[in-house]
C-alpha positions in Angstrom: 99.1 125.9 71.9 98.6 122.8 74.3 100.9 120.7 71.9 103.9 122.9 72.7 103.2 122.5 76.5 103.5 118.7 76.2 101.4 116.0 77.5 101.0 116.9 81.1 98.4 119.6 80.7 96.4 117.5 78.4 96.4 114.4 80.9 95.2 116.9 83.6 92.3 117.9 81.6 91.6 114.2 80.7 91.7 113.0 84.2 89.5 115.9 85.4 87.1 115.3 82.7 86.9 111.6 83.3 86.3 112.3 87.1 83.4 114.7 86.2 81.9 112.3 83.8 82.1 109.4 86.3 80.7 111.3 89.3 77.9 113.0 87.3 77.0 110.6 84.4 78.5 107.2 84.9 77.5 106.8 88.7 73.9 106.8 87.5 74.4 104.1 84.9 73.8 101.0 87.1 73.9 97.7 85.3 73.0 94.6 87.5 74.1 96.7 90.7 77.4 97.7 89.1 78.5 101.1 88.0 80.6 101.7 84.9 84.1 102.6 86.0 85.6 105.4 83.5 88.8 106.0 85.3 89.7 102.4 85.1 89.0 102.4 81.4 91.3 105.5 81.1 94.0 103.8 83.3 94.1 100.6 81.2 94.0 102.2 77.9 96.8 104.7 78.7 99.0 101.6 79.8 98.3 99.9 76.7 99.0 102.6 74.4 101.8 104.4 76.4 103.7 101.5 78.1 104.4 100.6 81.6 105.8 103.8 82.9 103.1 106.0 81.6 100.4 103.7 82.6 101.7 103.6 86.1 102.1 107.5 86.3 98.7 108.1 84.9 97.3 105.3 87.1 98.7 106.8 90.0 97.4 110.4 89.2 93.9 109.2 88.2 93.8 106.8 91.2 94.8 109.6 93.5 92.1 111.8 91.9 89.5 109.1 92.3 90.4 108.8 95.9 89.2 112.3 96.6 85.8 111.4 95.4 85.2 107.8 96.6 84.5 106.7 100.2 87.3 104.2 100.4 90.6 104.6 102.3 92.7 107.4 100.8 95.3 106.0 98.5 93.6 102.7 97.7 92.8 103.6 94.2 96.1 105.1 93.8 98.0 101.9 94.8 95.5 99.9 92.5 95.7 102.6 89.6 99.5 102.4 89.6 99.6 98.5 89.6 96.9 98.2 86.8 98.5 100.9 84.5 101.9 99.1 85.0 100.3 95.8 84.2 98.5 97.0 81.2 101.7 98.6 80.0 103.5 95.4 80.0 100.7 94.0 77.8 101.1 96.8 75.4 103.3 95.1 72.7 101.1 92.2 72.4 97.9 94.1 72.4 99.1 96.8 70.1 99.8 94.2 67.4 96.1 93.1 67.4 93.1 94.9 65.8 90.5 96.9 67.5 88.5 94.1 68.6 91.5 92.5 70.3 92.4 95.7 71.8 89.1 96.2 73.3 89.0 92.7 74.6 92.3 93.2 76.4 91.0 96.5 77.9 87.8 94.6 79.1 89.9 91.8 80.7 92.3 94.0 82.2 89.7 96.3 83.7 87.9 93.3 85.3 91.2 92.0 86.6 91.8 95.5 88.1 88.4 95.4 89.7 89.3 92.0 91.1 92.6 93.6 92.5 90.5 96.4 94.0 88.2 94.1 95.9 91.1 91.9 97.1 92.9 94.7 98.5 89.7 96.0 100.2 89.3 92.4 101.6 92.9 92.5 102.8 92.4 95.7 104.8 89.0 94.8 106.1 86.7 97.2 103.9 83.3 95.2 104.2 81.5 97.6 102.2 83.7 96.5 99.1 83.6 93.0 99.8 80.0 92.3 100.6 78.8 92.6 96.9 78.9 89.9 94.3 82.3 90.5 92.9 81.8 88.1 89.9 78.9 90.2 88.4 80.7 93.5 89.1 83.8 92.3 87.2 81.7 91.2 84.4 79.9 94.5 84.0 83.1 96.4 84.3 84.9 94.3 81.7 82.1 94.5 79.3 81.5 98.1 79.5 85.6 98.7 79.3 85.5 96.8 76.2 82.5 98.8 74.9 84.3 102.2 75.8 87.8 101.1 74.7 87.5 102.9 71.2 86.4 106.2 72.7 89.2 105.9 75.3 91.9 105.4 72.7 91.0 108.4 71.0 91.2 110.5 74.2 94.5 108.8 75.2 95.9 109.3 71.8 95.0 113.2 72.1 96.5 113.0 75.6 99.8 111.4 74.7 100.1 113.4 71.4 100.1 110.2 69.3 99.4 110.2 65.7 97.3 107.7 63.9 99.3 105.4 61.7 98.0 105.8 58.3 99.1 103.6 55.4 98.8 105.1 52.1 99.1 103.0 49.1 
């Protein structure tokens, strides 16, 4: 039934699920003072699998939803999510040619870079609660956790985009 409705209802369910998981579970997974960022993993994976336009659209929607639950200026995650999703989408052709390990590493690197973008934007607008923490360790934790979660995120995004797995039968 949802396949007939298209990808929009699926991505609404996916974004809401990610935000509920982020707020209820991932916010308690603190590693070296940093929290695993699930919506960043979703944005990057969508950009890699769906291209720049889909990545930017999902990045904006997921960022806007994240803005509702975090204590940063409203729209900050929406701007960063759009840029991160679009940037990840431009890497799509090169990353999709690699195996699962390469894609996981690209997701981790892009998520870490997105964290750096978020902190840089916070620094530009004078958000001291964002910039007073050790940024390098946060980027490492976000990158490693995103790499580890990338295979699960690929399955969720494949479901959300109605993508089929390419199976080669010999």
